[in-house]
C-alpha positions as CSV (number, residue, x, y, z in Angstrom):
1,X,28.3,11.9,-14.6
2,X,27.1,9.9,-11.5
3,X,24.1,12.4,-11.4
4,X,23.0,11.5,-14.8
5,X,24.0,7.5,-14.3
6,X,21.6,7.7,-11.1
7,X,18.8,9.4,-13.2
8,X,19.1,6.9,-16.1
9,X,18.8,4.3,-13.2
10,X,15.8,5.5,-11.7
11,X,14.2,5.8,-15.0
12,X,14.8,2.5,-16.0
13,X,14.0,0.9,-12.6
14,X,10.5,2.8,-12.5
15,X,9.7,2.0,-16.0
16,X,9.6,-1.4,-15.9
17,X,8.1,-1.4,-12.6
18,X,5.1,0.6,-14.3
19,X,4.9,-2.0,-17.3
20,X,4.8,-4.6,-15.3
21,X,1.9,-3.2,-12.9
22,X,0.2,-2.2,-16.1
23,X,0.5,-5.7,-17.8
24,X,0.3,-8.5,-15.0
25,X,-2.0,-6.4,-12.0
26,X,-3.9,-3.4,-13.6
27,X,-7.5,-5.1,-14.8
28,X,-8.3,-2.6,-17.8
29,X,-7.1,-1.5,-20.9
30,X,-4.4,1.1,-21.2
31,X,-4.5,3.3,-23.8
32,X,-1.1,4.9,-24.1
33,X,0.9,4.1,-26.9
34,X,3.9,4.3,-25.6
35,X,4.4,1.0,-23.6
36,X,7.9,-1.4,-23.2
37,X,5.7,-4.1,-23.4
38,X,3.7,-3.0,-26.6
39,X,7.0,-2.2,-28.2
40,X,8.3,-5.3,-27.3
41,X,6.2,-7.2,-29.0
42,X,5.9,-4.9,-32.0
43,X,9.7,-5.4,-32.3
44,X,9.7,-9.1,-32.0
45,X,6.2,-10.1,-33.9
46,X,7.2,-8.1,-37.3
47,X,10.3,-10.5,-38.2
48,X,8.7,-13.8,-36.4
49,X,5.6,-13.1,-38.8
50,X,7.7,-11.9,-42.0
51,X,9.5,-15.5,-41.7
52,X,6.0,-17.6,-41.0
53,X,4.9,-16.3,-44.1
54,X,7.8,-17.4,-46.2
55,X,6.6,-21.2,-45.0
56,X,4.6,-22.2,-47.8
57,X,3.8,-25.3,-45.6
58,X,0.4,-24.9,-43.7
59,X,1.2,-27.2,-41.2
60,X,4.7,-25.7,-40.5
61,X,3.4,-22.0,-40.7
62,X,0.9,-22.8,-37.8
63,X,3.2,-24.7,-35.8
64,X,5.9,-22.1,-36.1
65,X,3.5,-19.2,-35.4
66,X,2.2,-21.5,-32.4
67,X,5.5,-21.0,-30.8
68,X,5.5,-16.9,-30.6
69,X,3.2,-16.7,-27.8
70,X,5.1,-18.6,-24.8
71,X,8.7,-17.7,-26.2
72,X,7.5,-14.0,-26.1
73,X,6.0,-14.0,-22.9
74,X,9.3,-15.6,-21.8
75,X,11.4,-13.4,-23.4
76,X,9.0,-10.4,-22.0
77,X,9.8,-11.8,-18.1
78,X,13.4,-11.8,-19.2
79,X,13.8,-8.1,-20.5
80,X,12.1,-6.9,-17.5
81,X,14.7,-8.7,-15.4
82,X,17.7,-7.9,-17.2
83,X,16.5,-4.2,-17.3
84,X,16.0,-4.1,-13.5
85,X,19.0,-6.0,-12.8
86,X,21.1,-3.6,-14.9
87,X,19.1,-0.4,-13.7
88,X,20.0,-1.5,-10.0
89,X,23.6,-1.8,-10.9
90,X,23.6,1.3,-12.6
91,X,22.5,3.1,-9.4
92,X,25.2,1.4,-7.2
93,X,27.8,2.6,-9.8
94,X,26.3,6.4,-9.7
95,X,27.1,5.8,-5.7
96,X,30.5,4.9,-6.3
97,X,30.1,1.2,-6.3
98,X,29.9,1.0,-2.5
99,X,31.4,-2.9,-2.3
100,X,33.7,-4.7,-1.2
101,X,34.4,-8.4,-0.2
102,X,36.9,-11.4,-0.7
103,X,37.8,-10.3,-4.4
104,X,39.0,-7.5,-5.7
105,X,36.3,-5.1,-7.0
106,X,36.1,-4.9,-11.2
107,X,34.3,-1.7,-11.5
108,X,30.5,-2.2,-13.5
109,X,31.3,-5.3,-13.8
110,X,31.1,-6.6,-10.2
111,X,27.9,-4.1,-9.4
112,X,26.3,-5.6,-12.2
113,X,27.4,-8.9,-10.6
114,X,26.0,-7.5,-7.2
115,X,22.7,-6.6,-8.3
116,X,21.9,-10.0,-10.3
117,X,22.8,-11.8,-7.3
118,X,20.6,-9.6,-4.8
119,X,18.0,-9.3,-7.2
120,X,17.4,-13.4,-7.1
121,X,17.9,-13.6,-3.8
122,X,20.8,-15.6,-3.9
123,X,23.0,-14.2,-1.2
124,X,26.8,-15.6,-2.0
125,X,28.3,-12.9,0.3
126,X,31.2,-12.5,-1.4
127,X,30.6,-8.8,-2.3
128,X,28.7,-6.5,0.4
129,X,27.7,-2.9,0.4
130,X,29.7,-1.1,3.5
131,X,27.9,2.4,3.2
132,X,24.3,3.3,4.2
133,X,23.1,4.2,0.4
134,X,24.8,1.0,-1.0
135,X,23.1,-1.4,1.7
136,X,19.7,0.7,1.4
137,X,19.9,0.0,-2.7
138,X,20.6,-3.4,-1.9
139,X,17.7,-4.2,0.6
140,X,15.5,-2.3,-1.8
141,X,16.7,-4.4,-4.9
142,X,16.1,-7.8,-2.8
143,X,12.3,-7.1,-2.2
144,X,11.6,-6.1,-5.5
145,X,13.2,-9.3,-6.8
146,X,11.2,-11.4,-4.4
147,X,8.1,-9.5,-4.9
148,X,8.7,-10.0,-8.7
149,X,9.4,-13.5,-9.0
150,X,6.9,-14.1,-6.8
151,X,4.5,-12.1,-9.0
152,X,5.3,-13.9,-12.2
153,X,4.8,-17.4,-10.4
154,X,1.3,-16.5,-9.8
155,X,0.4,-14.5,-13.1
156,X,1.1,-17.4,-15.2
157,X,-1.3,-19.8,-14.1
158,X,-4.0,-17.0,-14.4
159,X,-2.9,-16.5,-17.9
160,X,-3.2,-20.0,-18.8
161,X,-6.8,-20.5,-17.1
162,X,-7.6,-17.8,-19.1
163,X,-6.5,-19.5,-22.4
164,X,-8.2,-22.7,-21.1
165,X,-11.4,-21.0,-20.6
166,X,-11.2,-19.2,-24.2
167,X,-10.3,-22.5,-26.1
168,X,-12.9,-25.2,-24.5
169,X,-15.5,-23.3,-26.4
170,X,-13.4,-23.0,-29.4
171,X,-13.1,-26.7,-29.4
172,X,-16.7,-27.1,-28.9
173,X,-17.6,-25.4,-32.6
174,X,-15.7,-28.5,-34.1
175,X,-18.7,-30.8,-34.1
176,X,-21.1,-27.6,-34.3
177,X,-19.8,-25.7,-37.0
178,X,-17.2,-27.8,-38.9
179,X,-13.5,-27.5,-38.9
180,X,-13.2,-24.4,-40.2
181,X,-16.3,-23.5,-38.5
182,X,-18.7,-21.5,-40.6
183,X,-22.0,-19.7,-40.3
184,X,-23.9,-21.8,-42.7
185,X,-22.9,-24.9,-41.5
186,X,-23.5,-23.8,-37.8
187,X,-27.2,-22.9,-38.7
188,X,-27.7,-25.8,-40.8
189,X,-26.3,-28.2,-38.3
190,X,-28.6,-26.8,-35.5
191,X,-31.6,-26.4,-37.8
192,X,-31.0,-30.1,-38.6
193,X,-30.2,-31.8,-35.3
194,X,-31.5,-29.7,-32.8
195,X,-34.8,-28.0,-32.0
196,X,-34.8,-24.1,-33.8
197,X,-35.7,-22.5,-30.3
198,X,-32.4,-23.3,-29.1
199,X,-30.7,-21.0,-31.2
200,X,-31.1,-18.5,-28.5
201,X,-30.0,-20.4,-26.2
202,X,-26.6,-21.2,-28.3
203,X,-26.1,-17.4,-28.5
204,X,-26.3,-16.5,-25.3
205,X,-23.6,-18.9,-24.3
206,X,-21.4,-17.2,-26.9
207,X,-22.5,-13.7,-25.6
208,X,-20.9,-14.9,-22.6
209,X,-17.9,-16.0,-24.2
210,X,-17.5,-12.8,-26.3
211,X,-17.5,-10.9,-23.0
212,X,-14.8,-13.4,-21.4
213,X,-13.0,-12.9,-24.4
214,X,-13.0,-8.8,-24.4
215,X,-12.1,-8.9,-20.9
216,X,-9.4,-11.4,-20.5
217,X,-7.8,-9.9,-23.8
218,X,-7.8,-6.5,-22.9
219,X,-6.2,-7.4,-19.3
220,X,-4.1,-9.8,-21.0
221,X,-3.0,-8.8,-24.5
222,X,-0.5,-11.6,-24.7
223,X,-3.2,-14.2,-24.9
224,X,-4.2,-12.6,-28.3
225,X,-0.7,-14.6,-29.6
226,X,-1.3,-18.1,-28.0
227,X,-3.3,-20.1,-31.0
228,X,-5.4,-23.0,-30.8
229,X,-4.4,-26.5,-30.2
230,X,-5.8,-27.4,-34.0
231,X,-4.9,-26.0,-37.1
232,X,-8.5,-25.3,-38.2
233,X,-9.5,-23.4,-34.9
234,X,-8.4,-20.1,-33.7
235,X,-10.2,-17.4,-31.0
236,X,-10.7,-14.7,-34.0
237,X,-12.3,-17.2,-36.3
238,X,-14.9,-18.3,-33.5
239,X,-15.4,-14.6,-33.1
240,X,-16.3,-14.2,-36.3
241,X,-18.5,-17.3,-37.0
242,X,-20.8,-16.2,-33.8
243,X,-20.8,-12.3,-35.4
244,X,-21.8,-14.1,-39.0
245,X,-24.3,-16.5,-37.7
246,X,-26.1,-13.3,-35.5
247,X,-25.7,-11.0,-38.8
248,X,-27.6,-14.0,-40.6
249,X,-30.5,-14.2,-38.0
250,X,-30.8,-10.1,-37.5
251,X,-31.1,-10.1,-41.3
252,X,-34.3,-12.5,-41.0
253,X,-35.0,-16.2,-40.6
254,X,-38.3,-17.0,-40.2
255,X,-39.2,-18.6,-36.9
256,X,-36.0,-17.3,-35.1
257,X,-36.6,-14.8,-32.6
258,X,-33.2,-12.1,-33.1
259,X,-33.5,-10.3,-29.6
260,X,-30.6,-12.7,-28.4
261,X,-28.9,-12.2,-31.3
262,X,-28.8,-8.7,-31.4
263,X,-27.5,-8.8,-27.9
264,X,-24.8,-11.3,-28.8
265,X,-23.8,-9.4,-32.0
266,X,-23.1,-6.2,-29.8
267,X,-20.9,-8.0,-27.5
268,X,-18.9,-9.7,-30.2
269,X,-18.6,-6.9,-32.4
270,X,-17.7,-4.7,-29.0
271,X,-14.6,-7.3,-28.6
272,X,-13.4,-7.0,-32.0
273,X,-13.5,-3.2,-32.2
274,X,-11.6,-2.8,-28.7
275,X,-9.2,-5.7,-29.4
276,X,-8.2,-4.0,-33.1
277,X,-7.9,-0.5,-31.0
278,X,-5.7,-2.2,-28.2
279,X,-3.4,-3.9,-30.9
280,X,-3.2,-0.8,-32.8
281,X,-4.5,-3.2,-36.2
282,X,-5.0,-0.8,-39.0
283,X,-8.2,-1.4,-40.9
284,X,-9.6,-0.2,-43.9
285,X,-13.2,1.2,-44.6
286,X,-16.2,-1.9,-45.8
287,X,-15.6,-0.5,-49.6
288,X,-12.0,-0.7,-49.3
289,X,-11.6,-4.2,-48.0
290,X,-14.4,-5.7,-50.6
291,X,-12.4,-4.8,-53.2
292,X,-9.8,-7.5,-52.7
293,X,-11.4,-9.8,-50.6
294,X,-15.2,-10.2,-50.2
295,X,-16.2,-12.8,-47.6
296,X,-19.7,-13.4,-49.3
297,X,-20.5,-12.6,-53.0
298,X,-24.2,-12.3,-54.0
299,X,-23.7,-16.1,-55.7
300,X,-22.3,-17.1,-52.3
301,X,-25.1,-15.8,-50.5
302,X,-27.6,-17.7,-52.9
303,X,-25.9,-21.2,-52.0
304,X,-25.9,-20.2,-48.2
305,X,-29.7,-19.2,-47.6
306,X,-30.2,-22.7,-50.4
307,X,-28.3,-24.4,-47.8
308,X,-30.2,-23.2,-45.0
309,X,-33.4,-24.2,-47.0
310,X,-32.4,-28.0,-47.1
311,X,-33.2,-28.0,-43.5
312,X,-36.5,-26.3,-43.5
313,X,-35.0,-22.7,-42.6
314,X,-36.4,-19.7,-44.4
315,X,-34.0,-17.0,-44.4
316,X,-35.3,-13.8,-45.9
317,X,-34.8,-13.0,-49.6
318,X,-36.1,-9.3,-50.2
319,X,-33.7,-6.2,-51.0
320,X,-34.4,-5.1,-47.2
321,X,-32.7,-8.3,-46.1
322,X,-29.7,-7.8,-48.1
323,X,-29.3,-4.1,-47.4
324,X,-30.0,-5.0,-43.5
325,X,-27.3,-8.0,-43.8
326,X,-24.7,-5.7,-45.7
327,X,-25.2,-2.9,-43.0
328,X,-24.2,-5.4,-40.3
329,X,-21.3,-7.0,-42.1
330,X,-20.2,-3.3,-42.5
331,X,-19.8,-3.0,-38.7
332,X,-17.2,-5.5,-37.8
333,X,-15.7,-7.1,-40.9
334,X,-13.1,-4.1,-41.2
335,X,-11.9,-5.3,-37.8
336,X,-12.2,-8.7,-37.7
337,X,-10.6,-8.8,-41.2
338,X,-7.8,-6.1,-39.7
339,X,-6.9,-8.5,-36.7
340,X,-6.7,-11.9,-39.0
341,X,-4.1,-9.5,-40.8
342,X,-2.1,-8.4,-38.0
343,X,-2.0,-11.8,-36.3
344,X,-1.6,-13.9,-39.5
345,X,-5.3,-16.0,-38.6
346,X,-7.3,-16.8,-41.6
347,X,-11.0,-15.8,-41.4
348,X,-13.4,-18.3,-41.8
349,X,-15.8,-18.4,-44.9
350,X,-19.2,-18.3,-44.9
351,X,-20.1,-21.7,-46.3
352,X,-18.5,-24.8,-45.6
353,X,-16.0,-26.2,-48.2
354,X,-16.6,-29.4,-50.1
355,X,-15.5,-32.5,-48.8
356,X,-14.3,-31.0,-45.5
357,X,-14.0,-33.2,-42.3
358,X,-14.2,-32.2,-38.6
359,X,-11.1,-32.6,-36.8
360,X,-12.5,-34.9,-34.4
361,X,-13.3,-37.2,-37.3
362,X,-9.8,-37.0,-39.1
363,X,-8.1,-37.6,-35.6
364,X,-6.3,-41.3,-35.3
365,X,-8.1,-44.0,-33.7
366,X,-6.9,-47.0,-31.8
C-alpha cells in the first residue's frame, strides 16, 4: 500500500512539474494531446461557454467571456500548487508519516498540513520530520515551492506583456478599418486618406504582427482566451481582416503590388492553421462551411467592389479573379471559422455595417 502511494505521489509531482515546464518555460508548441493544462482548459471552458451562450445581451456575454482568461489562469496555478502539495503529502505518508512536534500527529491530515507549510516556505516549526527520508522530502519540497512561486511571479508579467503587444495593433484597426473592422472599409479608408502605394507598408506591419501572434500564442496558448478591451475588437477578427484584405489584393486591384500581400497572407494563414491545430478546433471543408455561412456571397462581392471603386480603386472583375479569391478563401476560412466557434468570437463581415460608428467616436467625452 505504501509503495503504491509513493508511486502515485511521484507520478503526480512529475506530471505537474513537467506540465508547468511545458506551459511556462518551453518556447515551442507541444504536440502531445494528453496534457494537464489542455485537459484543464477543455473541462473549464466548455461549461463557461455554455453559460455564455445563454446570455442574450451581447455586452453581458462579452463581459462574462472576458473573465474566463484571467480566472482560468489563476485556477490553473492553484491546481498546480494543490497537486504538488497533495503529492508531497502522499509521499510523506508513504514513508510512515515521519513527523513529530508540539501537537499530536493526526494521520494524513497532518502530512497535508506539513506539506502545505513546507511548499509555501512558511516554516512554522510545529511539525518537523525526524528521519532522513522525511527531511530529504521536506528540503526538496521547500526548494520546489520556492522555485515554483518565483516562476509564477516571472511568468505573469511576460504573459501580460505579450497580451499588451497584441492589443496595441488590434486597437489601431478601429480608426483604420471601422468597428468591427472589415477588409472593405480598411481598403476604402486607405484609398481615401492615404497614398495607394502605402498599402504594402501597412501589410508589412501586419505580417510582423501575425508572426508575433503565432509565436506568442503557440508558447502561451492561454492568451487566446484573453479578450480585447472593446466588444467590437478581437485578435481573431484582426487576423481575419488581414487575411481578407490580403486575399483581395492578391485577387487583383489595379496599381497595388501583390508581393507584400502574398507574404502577409502566408504568415497570417500560417498563424491561423497552427493555432487551430494547437486548440484542436474542429474545422469543416470549405464547401461544407459555405452551406451554412458564406461570408462573401456573390452579391456582397459586387457591393464590395463597388465600395472600392468609390475611392478610385479598380478591383479585377474577371472569372479568373473570382476563382483566385475563392481559392484563397478556401485556404484560411475553415480555420478561422473553427477558431471563432471554439472561442466564441464573432468573425467580421467583409463589408461595413450600415450606420456603424467607430469605437473612438462613440466613447463618452467631457
